[in-house]
N, C-alpha and C positions, 0 to 999 in steps of 0.2 A: 757190522750192525750199527744202524743210524738211529739215534734217539729222535723222536718226534719233536716238532717245534714247541709244543706245549705238553708238559708232563706234570703229573701230580703224584707225589708220594703219599700213600694213604696210611701206611702202618696198619697193624691189627694185632694188638697185644696177644689175644687168645685165638686168633686164626679162625674165627667163626663168622665173620661178616663180609667175606669176599664177594658174595653175590649181591649183597645190599650196596656195597661200595661201587661195584661195577654198574649197578643200575643207575647210579648218579652220573657216571661217566657216559653211559648210553644216552641219558636224557640230554646231556650236552651235545652229543653227536647228532641227535635228532633235531637240534637247533642249529646245526651247521658248524659246530666247533669240535674238531678232533683233538682229544686229549689222551695221551698215553697214561695208563694207570701203572704205578710202580709200588709194589708191596715192599716196604723197607722194614728191616728189623736188625737191631744191633746185637753185638755179642752180649752186652749187659742184659738186654731184655731176654735173650734166650736163656741165660743163666738163671734169671729170676723166675721166669715162667716155666722153665724146664722143657723148652722146645729146641729145635735145631733148624738150620737152613733148609734141610730136606722138608720139614713141615710147612715152611712158607711156600716153597716150590709146589708142594702138593696142593695147598690151598689155592694158590694162584691158578694152576693148571685146571683144577676141578671147577673153579668159579668160571673161568673162561669157557671151558667145554660145556658146562651146564647152562650157561647163558648164551651160548653160540656167539660169543664176542669175536669179531673179526678185526678189531682195532689193535693198537699197540699195547703191549703189557710187558712188564719186566719185574724181576726180583732183585732187590738191592741189598748187597752186603754193606750195611750202614756203619760208617765210622770204623773202618777196619785198619789194622796195622799189621806189621810182619808177624807179631806174636799170635794173631788169631785168624789171619786171612785163610789159612789152610782149610778150615772147617766149612768155608763158604764156596770154595772154588768149584766144586762139582754141581752146585745147585743154583748159583746166581749168574746173571748175565749183565749185572750192573754193580760196579764197585765204587763206593765212596771212600777214597783214600784220605784218611785224616792225618795231617802232619802239623797240626797246631802246636803240639808239644815241642816241636823242634824249632819253632820260630825263635830267633835270637841266638841260636847255637851257630857258631861261626864255622864256615867251610874252610878247607885248606887254602892257604894264601895263593897258591898257584891257580886253584880253581877260580878264586875271586878275581885275580888279575886277568885271567883269560876271559872271564865274563865281562868285565869292564871294557876290555879291548874290543870284544865282539860287538858291544853296544855303544861304542864311542860316537857313532853317527847320530844317536838320538839325544846327545847332550846339548846343552845350551837352548835349543829350540825344538820342542817336541809338539808337533801338530797332530791333534786328534780331532777328527771331524765330528761336529756336534757339540763339542765342549764350549761352554760360554767363556772360559778363560784360557789364556795361553799358559802352557806349562814350560818351565825352564828348569832343567836338571843339570847341575854342575857335575864334573867328573867325581868330585868328592861325595856328592849326594848319591851318585850312582854306586860308588863303592860302598857307601853306608847301607844302601838297599840290598846289595849283594851280601854283605856281612849279616844282615838280618834274616834274609829269606833263602839264600842259595842252598844252604845245607838242608833245609826242610824240603825243598823241591827235589834235591838229590835223593832223599829218603823216599819220596813219592815214586821216583823212578825205580828204585830198588823193589818196591812193592809191586809196581806195574809189571816190571820184568819177571817177577816171580809168578804173577797171575798168568801172564802171557805164556811162560814156559810150561806151566801146569795145564793150561787149557788147550795148548797146541793151536790147531786151526779153528777151534770153536770161537766165534766172535763174541765180544762183550763191550760194554760201555764203561768209560772211565770218568770219574769225577774226582777233583782234588778239593779238599775242604780245608779252609783256613779260618773258619768262623769262630772256633772255640778259643779265642784269645781276647786280650783286654781291649785293644784299641783297633778301630777300623783302619783298613788299608786306604791310603790315598790313591787317587787315580794313577799317579806316576808309579807308585809302588806296585799296583796291580798290573800295569803295563809291563814292568820289568819282571814281575813274577811270571807272567805269561811268556815272556822271552825265555826265561829259564825252563819253563815247561816244554817249550818247543826245542830248546837246545838239548834237553835230556830225552827228546823223542817220546814224549808221553802224549798220545793223541786224545786229549781230554775233550769231552763234549759238554761238560758243565764245570763251572768253577764256583765255589761257595766262599765268597769273601766275608769278612766281618763287617757288619753295618753298624751305624750308630744306634743307640737306644738299647732297650731291654727286650729280648725275645723270650719272654717267660713261657713256660709250658701251658698251653691250653687257654691263655687269656690274651687280651689285646696288647698291641705294641705299646710300650711305655717309653716316651721320649719325644724329641722334636720331629714331628711328622714332616715338616717342610725340609728339614735337613736330610732326613732319610730319602725323601723324594729326589732331592738334588744328588745325593750319593748314588742312588740306584740309576738315575738317568746318566750320570757321569760314567759309572762303571759299565753300563750298557754300551756307551760310546767307545770306551776302552776295549771292550771285548770285540766289537766290530773292527776296530783298528788293528788289534792284534791278529785277527784272522788274516788280514791283508799283509801286515808287516812280517809275520812269522810263519805263515803257511799252516796255521792250526785249522782243524776241521771247520768247514763252513757253517756248521750248525751249532758251533760253540755258543753257550748261553749262560746266564747267571743262574745260580741256585740259591734259594732262600730257605735256610734251615729254621726249624721250629716255626714254620710259617703258618701253622694252624691258628685260626681265630685272630689273625692280625688285621682286623677289619679296617682300622683307620688308615693303613698304608696300602690297601688293595687298590683304591682309585689311582694313587700315584704310580703303582706298578703297571696297572692297565694303561695309563696314559703313556708311559715310556714304551711299552710294547707297541702301541699304535704309532707313536711318533717315529720310532726307529726300525719298525718292522722286525723286531727280535722276538725270540722265544724266552721261556722261563721254566725252571723246574722249581716247584714249591714242595717242600718236604714237611710232613706232619708225623705225628706219632700216636699219642695216647687219647686223642679225642674220640676215637671209635669206642674205646673201652668206657669212656664216660657216657656215651650214648647207650651202651648196654646197661649201665647203672640207672640211667634215666628211664629206660624201658621197663626195667625190673621194678622201679619205684611206681611207675604208672600202672603196672600190672596188679600191684597190691598183694595182699595175702602173704603167703610164705616167701614169695619173691622179694617183696619189700622188707620183710623181716630179715632176710639175708643181707640186704643192702644196709640196713641199720646196724647189723652186727659188724659188717665190714667197716663202717664209719667209726663205730666204737673202738675197734682195734686200731684203726689208723690214728685216731685221736690220741690213744694211749701210747702209740709207738712213733710219735712225731719225730723225734731226733733220728731214730734209725731209718725211717723212710725218707725224710727230707734231706738228710746229710749228703747223700750222693748227688742230689739235684740242687744243692744250695746256690749254685751260680745261675740257675735258670728258674727260680721261683722267688716270689716276694710275698710271704704270708705274714699277716699280723696275727700271731698266735692267740693274742688276748681277745681277738674278735671272732674266733671260731666258736660256733654254737656247741654247747656241751652235748655229749651223747644222750644224757637224760632229757635234755630239751628236744633233741631230734626224735627221741622215742615217742614224743607226744604229737609229732607231725603226721599228717596223712601223706600218702604217696605222691599226690599231685603237688603238694607244697614242697616236698623234697625235690621233685623233678624241676620245679620252677627255680628253686634255689641253685641247683646244679647246672641247669641249661644256660648256655652263654647267650642270654638275651639281655643286653644292657638296658633295655627299656623296661624291663620287669623289676618291680619293686623288691621282689624276693631274691633276685640274683645275688650270689655271694662269691666273689672271686677268691676269697680265702678258702672256703670249703672246696671250691672247684680245684684249686691248685693242690690242696692236700690229697684229694681223691685221685687226681691225675697221677701222683707218684705212689699211690697206695695199691697199685695192681698186684704187688707182692702178696698182700693179704688175701686177695681173691684167688691168687694162684695156690695158696696154701689150702684153700677149700677144695681144690682139685675137681673131682667129678661132680661134687655138689654144686659148685658154681657153674660148670659147663652144662649140667642138666637143667639148671634154672634158665640159663641163656637159651638153650635149645627149646625148652618148653614154651618160652615166651618169645620165640623167634620172630613172629609176625610184628608185634608192637616194637620190638627192638630194631628190626630191619627198617621199619618205617622211619624211626628216629635217625638211624645211620644215614639212610639215603637223603632225607630232608636236610640234615645238617651239612652233608658234603655238597649237595647241589645248591641249596638256597643260600647258605652262608659263605661258601667258599668258591665253587666253580662259577656260579652265576655272577657275582660281583667282579671276579678276576677276569673272566673270559667272555661272558655273554651279555 
């Protein structure tokens, strides 16, 4: 199974917007850009919402069939490890193997020595086409990189081998994720990480390194845009070189996690794609759920009343909801509007406050980030929430499609 050059992970917390998401991808296809849609959902999301990988597969297949979509589509087991991969095997054809927790754990000395010996040819002078600077890696630096990353890649191999054994002849796509760590990988680190991936015979098609800056949930990139652009460009060159040097799949590409709404870095990504002829996988998560809230607010009446109830509970359960996402949100709690204040707003005002339109005076990134992680509250409403979403499906669907196409696919690919 070969992942398409451009792919976009849409996520869908409650599994109701597959058709609306697919419509945005179709709009891109009508403009000459083929993008594979990937429905991704993590173990944590399933636990909170009360769903399973089977539900995501059912949503994806139904949306594709109902829309008569003939392009690429996949279902991603997002950020899995050995402790939870089993529940995804039967229903997914894309596996994001997360080994960030193992970075820094040292492999056996014999494994490290063998890796250093196998890569000795790349020390001193490492030529990577397209890189503006020369890379020199001493044997000691190579050993240090192996000590930091080799064990993590060995864990990825264990997970990959498990998936392969369970799925048998059924094909699937593999990604290795290193992004949930503190510091970005340097180009030389990424090069030797990919060497280890090849040595352990993991046929990855996407790699998710850690980039500079903050990739907070549902809001724009925070950090040095120029530095990110340089990192992405350099990493794209490294990926191309690794394909040649290590025999990795020829469609190997970078994956950008929490890529939703990172508007300020989209031009740099697009420039690198055009410059190097490479692909990219961009992964999002909860923005679709926020578009549901926006649609419910615009609908007014009981639908907006439900939204205000959700916000009131989210405000009161701040620590509980934000704690698990502390590393990927930056909320100034003192600047959050009080529930009593929000109760006085109309639905249009609320929608403007939540919608990610940085040119709008009412837009509030604090409120947006809080509600991004507050889907647990909506899940607790169960059928009440789902019935409200289905009743107001037309206005919600319009918001979902517009957000995905106009704010994401269009600036990235069109």
